[in-house]
N, C-alpha and C positions, 0 to 999 in steps of 0.2 A: 487535265488538271489546269486550273486557272492560276496563273502566277500573279502575285501582288505587284503593284507598280514599283515599290522599292526593290523587290527582287528582280524585276525586269531591268530596272535601271542599273543595279549593281552588276547583274550578269552581262549587260551590254558593255559597261565600262571595263569589267574584268576581261571580256573577250577582246576589246580594243587594245587594252594594255598587253594581254598575252600575245596578240598578233604583233604589236609594236616590238615587244621584247624578243619575240621569236625572230622577226626580221633583223633586229639589231644583232642578235647572237649569230644568226646566219651570216650576216655581213662581217661581223667581227671575226668569225671563223675563217671566211675567205680572206680577209685582210691579213690575219695572222699567217695563214698558209702562204700568201704572196710575200710577206716579209721574210719568212723562213727560207723560201726558195731564193729570194733575192740575196739573202745573207749567205746562203750556201754557194750561190753562183759567184758572189764576190770573193768568198773564201777560196773557191776552186781557182779563180783567176789569180789571186794572190799566190796560192800554192804553186800554180803553174809558173808564175814569174820567178818565184824563189828556186824552184827546181831548175829552171832554165839558167839562172845565175849560177847555181851550184855546178851544173854540167859545163857551163862556160868557164868556170874557174878551173875545173878538172882538166878540160881540153886545153886551156891556155898554158897549163903546167905539164902538158903532155902526159897526163895520167897521174895517178896517185899510187904509190908503192906502200904496201903494208906488210907487216911481218907475217910470214906464212905460219898458219896453225892448222889444227885438224879440221877447223871449220872454214878456213880460207883457202880455197883451191885456186889454181892458176886458171885463167881464161883461155880455153884452147883456140878461141877465134882471134887471138892477137899474135902479132908476129914475134914479139919478145915478151912473153907473159911473166917471166921470172928473171931475177938478178940475184947474184950471190955477193955478199959483202966480204970485206977483207977478213973479218972475224969469223966467216963461215956461215953467218945467218943468211937465210933465204927470204927474199921479199917478192911478193906477187903484185902484178900490176892491176890496177883498177881503172878502167876507162869510164867515161860518163855513163854508159849504159849500165854497167855493173854497179856504180855508185847509186844510180837511180833505183835499181832493183833492191839493193840492200837497205836504202833509206825507206823504201815502201814497206819492207818487212818490218822494220822498227815501228813505223807509223801504224801498220795494221795490228801489231801486237798491242799497241796502246789504245786501239779502238778509235783512232783519230780519222784515218782514211787509208786508202791504198791507191797506188798509181803504178804505171809501167809505160815503157816505150814500145810502140808497135809499128809495123811497116808492112806494106804490100809485098815487099821483097826483103824479108828479114834474113840477116846473117845467122842469127841464133833462132832455131825453130821455136823456142819458147816464146818468142816475140810475135808469133803469128796472131793476127787480129781476129776477134770474134765478129759476129755479124754486124753489130752496131759499130764497131771500130772500122770494119771494112767499108761500110756505106759512108762513114764520116771521111775516111781517107779518099774515097772517090770524089766526094764533094769538095775537099780541099783542093783537088787538082783543077776544080772549076772556079776557085777564088773565094770559097766560103771561108770566113776567118775562124769560126768556132762552131761547135755543135754541142747542144745541151739537151739532156733527156732525163726524165724522172721515171725510174723503174722500181719494181717491188721485188724484193728478195726474201730469203728466209728470216732476215733480221729487220725487215721493215722496208721503208722507202729509202731509195738511194739516188742521189743526184750524180749523173755521169757527165763529165765534162772532157771533151776532146778538142785539143788545139794542135795545129801543125808544128813540126820542128824543121827549121830551115838549116841548110848547110852553111857553116861559117868557115873562115879561113883556117881556124885552129882544128877543124874537123877533117881537113883534107889529108893529113898524114895517114889516117885510118881508112877514109872513105873515098879518096881519089881513085883508087884501083877499082872501085865499084862503078866508076863512070860519073860520079856526082861533081857538080861545080858549085861554087859559092852562090847561095840564093835558092838552090834547088830544095824542094821539099823532100827530106830524107825519110820521114815517117811522121809519127804523131805522139804526143804525150797524152795518155788516157788516165784521168783521175776520177776516182769514185769516192764520194763524200756521203757517209750515212746520215740521214736526218730523222731516223726513228725517235731520237731523243726529243727533237722538236715536236713530232707528232704527239708524244706523251705530254709535253707542255701545253700544246693546243687543247688536247682533250681535258687536261686539268683545268685550264682556263675556261673552257666551255662549261664544265660542271660547276665552276664557281659562279660564272655569269648566270647559269640556269637557276642555281640555288637562290642567289640574291635577287634575280628577276622575279622568281616565284614568290619569294618572301615579300618583295615590294608590291607585287600584284595583290596579294592577300591583304597586306596592310592598307593599300589604297582602297581596295574594295570594302574593307571593314569600316574605314573612316567615311567613305561615301555613303555606305549603308546607314551609318549612325546619323550622319548629317541629313541625308535625304529623308530618313524616318522622322527626324526632329523638325526639320524645316518644311517638309512637304507632306509626307504621308499622314502624320498625326493631325495637322490642321485640316487636311482633306477629309480624314475620317470623321473629325468633329463636324465639319460642314455637311458630310453625307448623313450623319446621324441626326443633325438638325433638320435636314430635308425629310428624313423618314418621320420625325416627330411632328412636323408641321402638317395640318393645323391644330393637332391635338394640344401641342404646346404653343402658347403665344410667342410671337417673334421677339418680344422684349425679354423673354426669359432664357434665350439661347446663350450658351457659353461658347462663343466663337472667337477665333484668333483676331486680335486687334493690331497686328503688325502693320508696318507701312509698305509691305511688299505686295505682290500681285494677289496672294492669297488673302491678305488683309482687305484689299480693295474688293475682291470677289465676296468676302464675308459681308462687308458693309452693304454692298449692292443686293446681296441675298436678303438681308434684313429689310432693306427698303422695299424689295419685291414682295416679301411676306406682308409687310404693312399695307402695301397697295392691294394685295390679294385679300387681306382681311376686310379692308374698307369696301372693296368691290363685292365681296361675298355678303357682307351686311346689306349693301344696297340691293344685291341680287335677291337675297332672301326676302327683303321687304317687297320688292317688286313681284317676286314669285308668289308671295302670300296674297298680294292684291290681285294678281292675275288668276290665281287659283280660286279666290272668292268670286271673281268675275265669271270664271268658267263654270263654277258651281251654280251661280245665279243664272247663267245662260242656259245651262242644262236643265235647271229647274224651270226656267221660263218656257223651255220647249215642252216640258212635261205638263205645264199649267193648262195648256189647251186640252190635252187629253184628260187631265184630272177634272177640269171644268165640265167637259163633256160627260165624264163618268158620274159626276155629282149633279149637274144641272138637269140631266134627263130624269133620274128618279126623284130629284127635288121638285121638279115641275109636276110630276105625277102626284107626289105627296101633297103639294099645295092644292092641287085640283081636288084630291080626295078630302082634304080637310075643309075646303071651301064648300064642297057638296054636303059634307056631314053637318057643317054649320047651318046650312040652308034647311036641312031636314033633320033636326035633332032627334025627332021621335021615330025616325025610320030605322028600325032595328035590323031589318033585312039589309039595308044599305050599309049600316055600320058593320054588320057581320062580314059583308063582302069586301069593304074597304080596309078594315083593320089589318087582315093578313097582308094586303098589298102595302099598307104603310109600314108594317113590320119588315117586310122583305126589302122595301126601298131603303129603310133606315139601316138594315144590316149590310146592304150593298154599299151605302155611303161609308159605314164603319169599316168595312173591308178595304175600301179604296184609301181611306185616311190612314189606316194601319200600314198599308204598303208604302204610302208616301213617307210616313214617319221612319219606317225601317230603312228606306233608301237614303233619307237625308241625315240619318244619325251618324255622327263622326266619333269613332272609337279607335283606340290603338289596336294593332293586330292581336287577335285573340283566337287561338286555335281551339276548335271544338268539332265534334262529329256532327256533320250536317249532310243533308241530302242535296247534293249539287243540282240534280235534275229538277228538283222541286223549286230551287232558287231560280233556275233558268225560267221555269214556267211563271213564277211570280213576277219576274222582271218583265216578261213579254206581256203579262196581264196588265201591268202598269203602263205598258207602251201600246196598249190595244188601240187607242185613238190614232196614234202615229201610223199604225199598220193598216189603215182602212183601204189603201190602195196597193197594198203589198201582200203577196201570198207567202205566209209563213209555214215552213215545214220543220218540224222537230223530230230528230231521230236520237233520242236520249237512251243510252244503254249502260249507264252506271248503275249497277245492280246493288250497291251497298253504300252506306254512309261513309264519308271520308273526313279526315281531320284537316280542316282548313279554316281561314278566317272568313266569316260570313260576309262582313261589310266590304272587305276587299274584293271578294268574288262578285258581289253585287255590283260594285262600281265598275269592275272590269267588263262584266256583261253588258251593263247599261251604256258604257262609253262606246264599246264596239258596235253595239246594236244601233245606237243613235247615229254613229258614223255611217253605218250601212244604210240606214233609212234615208239619211240626207243624200247619199249617192244615188238614190233611186227616186228622184223627184217626180218622175212620170210613172211610177209604179214599177214592179218587178217581183222577183222571187228571193226570199231570204231563207237559206237552209242552215240549220244549226244542228250539230251532232256532238255527241259526247261518248267516250269510251275509255276503258282502262286497258293499257298495253305495256307489258314490261315494267310494272310498278310505276307507271306514269299515267296521269290523267290528261287526256287529250281532248281539247274543245276546239271545234272549227266553226267558223262563221263565214258562209259563202253568199255573196250577193250578186245580182246581175245589173249592177249600176254602171256608172260611167268609167269605173276603173281608175287606176293611178298611173300617171306618166312615168316612164323608166327613169327620167332624169331627176325626179324628186322622190323616188321610192325609198331611197336610203335616208331621207330627211323627215319622213312623216312622224318619227318618234322624237324629233328634236323639240324642245320647249319653245313655245311661241310661234312655231311654224304652222301656218294655215293657208289653205287656198280659198276660204270663205271670204265673202265680202266684209268690209268693215262694219262692226257692230254685230255680226252673226256668230263670232267665236274668237277665242284668244289663242287657240292652238295648243292648249294644254291637256286636252282630252286624252289623245293617244300617248302623250308624254307621261301623264299620270298613270295610265294603263300600263305602259312599259315599266315604270318605276315599281308599281304594285306587283306585277308578275315577277320582277327581280327579287322583291322582298320575300315573296313566297317561294323563292328558289327555283323559279321556272324560266321558260324562254317564250318569246313571241316571235312568229315569223309571218311574212306577208308575201303573197304571190298575186300578180295582177296582169291582166291583159287590157290595155286601154279600150274602152268602148264595150267590153264584155263583162266587167265586174272584177271583184277582188275576193281573195280568201285569206282570212286571218287564222293562224293556227297557234293555239296556246298549249304548252306542255308544262304540267305542274307535277312535281314529284309526290308520290303517295307517302304521307307521313304516318307512321304507326305510333309515334310517341305523342299522345294527345292528353291534355288534362282531363281528369275524370269529369264527365258531364253527361247529362241526359241527351241522347241523340235528338236533334231537332233540325229543322230546315230554315227557321228564321226565329228571331227573338221577338 
């Protein structure tokens, strides 16, 4: 399917915009993800700092005592996990680790985050590290300041942040017995920040960008389609229609765009081109008519010698008979012998003149049923004088009359025959055949003349092309023949071997629709 220019232009622009918006959306999605990760990392770092400060406050105050309840149990890993007040109330001690754990439980219930203290050598087994925390703790011993990882859980993506916890002076009352000194890495604080909410925001933003991007692509494509159709496609269509209508419609009647852009300039130049073509065509028609008349006269001139021969011979005999009869007016025997000769000679002259008139008659194409083989014989009878040194072989096998223009087929036969005769100046053989094959009339003319050079074989039907000397022809004979064959709906082909001759093959369609007329072979 062939797309119109405006459709191609619109699709191309739409594809470019779609690709641009696609790349923009892809980059925006990546940028949003980076911003979310950076925000989550910053949030984890701030949370880590806040938890450290909270733990530091608890450690500086040697723990935090809260009223014992059913949910607040004593820490079995502390030396003095409980105290009893004067009024009998029991208070349990909360060290930094327990405060951290309980704050994490509050944060997790709120969906904010969760965190915990872990160590390679935990006092409390609940603080054993998982695989990620273990590898992080091992890296901390090598001096790595923090470890960040994005993992995926049942609730979506989670940012995991792990940073080391170093021993301070306030930690020694509890951890000095474990062999730690100030500055040692006791463990790590592991923080998990869910970022599934951010993924939902990113997805919503992507959908919004996609919707407005698609809407803008469609809007831009529609505007471009309308503009291109108005500014380019329609003027080009008008110019194309003017090209199709020329030369049937004169150039001054074309309705072409007169804008000051490139299309307007093209339209103006097309008008000027049409005007030049019209002027050239008029000059060419005038020259062609003159050349055609000259070619006709040249052909008739070549026939004059043969016609003069055909007329002069019987005319000389007639004059001799008349002169003899005048000298012996009373010799009836002489008159009886000469009168039939005079009658025969006059009929011969009449026949020759009739053939000449039929050949020279100019009529529009007029289809009628004629005997083409008889026309071929008549034409070669007219050329009899030209054939005095040429052996003519006729193999005519058209067994019925055909619907064709008589004058056109005469001129075709005469032109090709004269061309063949002129190619055999020193004599030769001319073979003419006719046959009907697959509803096609096929005529062939084969001569044994000089032939046609391959480099000019495709030019012999060009108007005004001739290899004859100046004054011997205008080069319109074969051109006219080619034109007549085309008018009859046929084709003409030529094959030649230089020095051995040429063969012209004419193929004409058999026409069954012919005006009602009496079958005849000439008018």
